[in-house]
C-alpha positions as CSV (number, residue, x, y, z in Angstrom):
1,M,89.5,55.5,112.6
2,T,89.4,55.0,109.1
3,E,87.0,58.1,109.1
4,Y,90.2,60.1,110.1
5,I,92.4,59.4,107.7
6,I,89.8,60.3,105.2
7,I,89.5,64.0,106.4
8,V,92.8,63.6,107.6
9,A,94.5,62.9,103.3
10,L,91.2,65.0,102.3
11,I,92.7,68.3,104.0
12,A,96.5,67.1,102.6
13,I,94.9,67.4,99.4
14,F,93.3,71.0,99.8
15,A,96.3,72.0,101.0
16,I,98.4,70.6,98.3
17,G,96.1,72.8,95.9
18,T,96.0,75.6,97.9
19,I,99.5,76.1,98.2
20,T,100.0,75.6,94.7
21,L,98.0,77.7,93.5
22,F,98.7,80.9,95.8
23,G,102.5,79.9,96.2
24,D,104.1,82.5,94.9
25,N,101.9,85.4,96.4
26,I,102.4,83.9,99.6
27,K,106.1,83.9,99.2
28,A,106.3,87.1,97.5
29,L,104.0,88.9,100.7
30,F,106.6,86.8,103.4
31,A,109.0,87.9,101.6
32,A,108.3,91.9,101.9
33,A,107.4,91.4,105.6
34,S,110.7,90.3,105.9
35,D,112.2,93.4,104.2
36,V,110.4,95.1,106.5
37,L,111.3,93.9,109.7
38,S,114.8,93.6,108.9
39,G,115.0,97.7,108.4
40,E,114.1,98.3,104.6
41,Q,112.3,101.5,103.6
42,N,111.2,100.8,100.7
43,V,108.7,97.8,100.2
44,T,107.0,96.9,97.4
45,V,105.4,93.5,97.1
46,Q,105.6,92.0,93.3
47,T,102.6,89.6,93.6
48,Q,100.1,88.6,90.4
49,K,97.4,90.5,89.7
50,S,94.1,88.4,88.8
51,S,92.8,88.9,85.6
52,A,89.6,90.7,84.6
53,K,88.1,87.0,83.6
54,H,88.9,86.1,87.6
55,T,86.9,88.9,89.2
56,Q,83.9,89.1,87.1
57,T,80.5,88.8,88.8
58,G,78.3,87.1,87.0
59,T,74.4,85.1,87.2
60,L,72.9,82.1,85.6
61,K,72.2,84.2,82.4
62,D,75.7,83.8,81.8
63,F,76.4,80.5,83.6
64,T,77.0,78.9,80.8
65,K,78.6,80.6,78.9
66,N,82.2,80.0,77.3
67,I,81.6,76.2,77.9
68,A,81.8,73.8,74.7
69,G,82.5,76.6,72.4
70,K,79.0,78.3,73.5
71,G,78.3,81.6,73.6
72,K,80.1,85.1,72.8
């Protein structure tokens, strides 16, 4: 029984973290969808763009880059 409580708690923590990170983007997407369903013609979704730092691919050679002031 205790195992189920631990699993539910971990899922709740994960869900809260995910909503915290992506909540604004999800809210903007649902707002745009409701605007389209209400009949508006020109709807644009105002979401935040990912920065270049988050979309760069890396290798194991640059894995420790920028950790504790190391790297360029």
